[in-house]
N, C-alpha and C positions, 0 to 999 in steps of 0.2 A: 365658729373659731377661726376655719380655714379663712372665710371672707375677712377677717381681720387681720391675719397674716398678709395676705393678699394687698390690701389697702394700703398695711404699713410698707410694704415692698414697693408699690407703685408710687407712694409718695417719696419715699426715698428715692427714688430713682429719677423721678421729677427734679427733686433738690439737687440731685447731682448734674443733671441737664442743665438746668438754670445755672449754677456754678461754672461748669466748664463755658456755657454760652457767654458768663459774664467775663471768664477767664481770659480763654483761649479767641473767641470771636470778639472781643472786647465790645460789648453790649454795655450799654449803661442801664442804672436801674429804670428809667424811663422807659427804654426800648423794651425792657423784659416785662415791666409792669403793662404797658402795651400789647403785647404778644399774648400774655397769658391770661388778660383781663383781670389783672391782681392790682391791688395797689402798691406804691413804692415800699411803705412799711413792712407789708407781708414780703415782698420781694428781698430785701433788706434781711429779714429774719431769714428765710431759705440761706442767705451765703453767710450770714453771720453764723448758722449753725450747722452746717454742713462740714461734717468730717471728713479728709480724704480717705481713702483706703489705704491698710498697712502694705508695706513693700512686700513683694514676694520674691523669695531667694531660691536661686538654685545654685548649690556649693558646687564647685569646679576650680580648676586652676586658672589665675588672674595674672595679668601684668597691671599693676596698680599705679594709678596716677592720683596725686591727691594736693589739694588747695583751699584755701579759704578767701571768699568774697564777703564785701561788707556792703551794707544798704544805706546807713547814715554814718555820722559824724559827731564827736562829743557826747554829750549825756544821751542820745537816743540811739547811739552806734550799737549795730546789732550785726551779726553775719552769719554765716552758716560755712561750715567744714564738712568737704565731700570728698569721698573715695569714689574713686571711678575705676571701671577694666578696660583698658585699651583695645583689648583682644576684641569683645563683643560690642565696644561702644556702650556700656550699659551703667547707670549710675548704681551703685550698690546699698552705699549707708551714707548718711549725713547726721551733722549734729549742730544746732544752733547755737552760737559762742557769741560773749562780747568781747573776747580776744583771744588771739591765734598763740595758744601755748603748747608745748609737746606735751602736756598731761591731756589734751584735748585729742591729739593724734593718739596717745597711747590708749585713751578710753575706745576710740574707733576701731583701733587696731585689734584690741582684745573682742570687742565685739564680732568684729568680723572674723576671726579666729573662731572663734564659736559657734558661729554660723557653719562652719565647716569648708570655708573657702581656703584655698591653699594659694601663697603668695609666691609668685615666682621671680617679680622684681619691683621695684617701687621707684616713680620719679617723684621729687618733691621741686620746691621752688627755693631750697637753700637754708631754710631755717636753722640757726643752732641747735644743737639737740638730735635732729632726726637722722643723721646717719647712726648713730649711737642705738637711738630708737629701733631701728629697721637694720641691726649690724648682721643679720642672720640671712639676708637677702642682698642681691644685688642692688646698689643703689644708685639713681641715674641724678646728677643735679641738673635742673634746666637751663637750657642755653641761655633763651630768652634772659632769665633773671638775672643770669650772671654777667650778659654784657649789660643789662639795664645797672646793675651795683656797680659797675664800672665806669658807665657814664656818669652816675649819681656823684663819683667821687673825683673825673676829671674833666665833666662838662661834655655837652655834646660838641663844642668845638673848642678842644683845648689849645691853651696859648702856649704851653712849654713844648719843647721838643721832644720831652720825655713822655708826656701825654701822648701827644701825636704818636710816637711810635709802642708806644701801649696798645693806643688803639688799632694801630696796623695790625699786633699781634691777636688782638681780640677779633678782628674782621675774620681771620681765618679760622675761627673755632670749629666751625661746622664742615668743615671742607680739610681739614689736614686730622693728622693721626695723633697719638696720644704722646709719641717720642718726638715728632716735629715740633707740638706746641711746645711740649717741655724745653725743648732746646731753644726754641724761639724767645720762651719767658725767661729762662736763664740768662742768655745771650744780654736781653733788655737789663737785668738786674745788673750783670759784672758791667754795663755801659753807666748806667745810674744809679751803682750803689753808695757813693759818695756826693750824691746831689745834695748840696746844703747852701748854695748860691742863688738867688731868684735873679736870673737875667735882667729881670724886669727893672726891678730896684735897686740891684747891687747890694742888698742886704746879707750878711752874712749868718744871721742867727734864725732865717728862714727856712722851715726844716722840712717843706713840702709835705705837710701832715696825711691830706687828702690822697696824694700820690701814692704815696706808700702804704695807704689804709687800701688803695686798690690792689696793688698787688699783692698784699697779705691775704686778702679775699681770696684773690686768683688763686694764690698757692694754696689756701686752707682747702679749697674747693676742687683742685687738680684732680686727687683720687677719684672722684667722683663725676667729672666731666666726659670720660669716653666709654664708660662702663655699657654704652649703648653699641660701640663698637667692639669690645670685649667679649661681648656674650651675644653675637647677632643670631643665634639660634634663637634666641628669646623674643626680639621684634620686638625691644623696649624702647619707649617712646622717650626723644632727648628734649622735648618741652613740655611744658604743663600747658600747652595750648589745646588739648585737648578737651581740657576743662574750662580755661579762660575766654576762649572764643568759639569753642564748640557748645558751651553749656551755659556758661554765666552770662556771656553776652546775650543769646537769644530770650533768655528767661527774664532779663530785667528789662530788655525791651517791652515785654507782654504786660511784665508787672507794672512799671513806670506809666502806662494808659491811663490807669486808675488813679489820678493824684487823689491827696489827702486822707489815703486811707490809713488804720489805725495799722499799730504794729503788728499785732494779732492777726489780721488780716492777709498782711504781706506774708508773713510767715508760714500763713495754711497756704497760700498759693505757691509758695518757695516746696512746701511739702507735696502738693499736688503735683506740682510740675516735676518734681526730682524724682516723685514716686512712679512718674508712668514714662522717664525718661529713658529710651533707649533707640540710639539713631541706627536707622535702618542703612 
């Protein structure tokens, strides 16, 4: 009996080694088949049947940053919603999703709380409904996402002077204070409040809907843009870059080395990567 258990453990360990060489060291089926003197079919079976170890948790106080990333579009669209602690730079919990909804955030939040973690702050990308979901905690809107929202409405190189001036207001977002930023945005609104004529075409019915939408977004998110400065003792992140560039980008680079893989194998790689992610 002891011999059988040892043999199973050795087999399981070998399977883990093969999977990690395939994923982390970017080995091909052919490379691994040659190294272990096995057939490609045997190697594929080891990789396909490998199950990543479950995440180990150590409950504590955390500064949460949350965001989702997607790997495909249209009918094959699949993504992963991730909650990460910026204090210890550890991915805590995640969930594979087909669309980024408040319900998915709520599910992960409840799981996180059941695991005993104590949330001290939350940084998010500005999705509607999240401030209400996390109303019991200091909430920070990602500065990068706020700038991208404004840019999407007024473009990178706005033609209207109003757009150019709004871009100048946004430029100082990370370096100014909440009172100064609010004052500048109020001044912008007073100047362009009655803007109804397009100076390029002279058409009076033109309402500058995108410009107005940009300002509405800014005003709606203003209460959450300076939380990190109002709670300096918490060391709150003012962007979700800890996830976007620090976790998602390197993970996708490793996954995309292996083209043509199944959705199931792709998500298994995601589970493996996130389950072992803790930046030193």
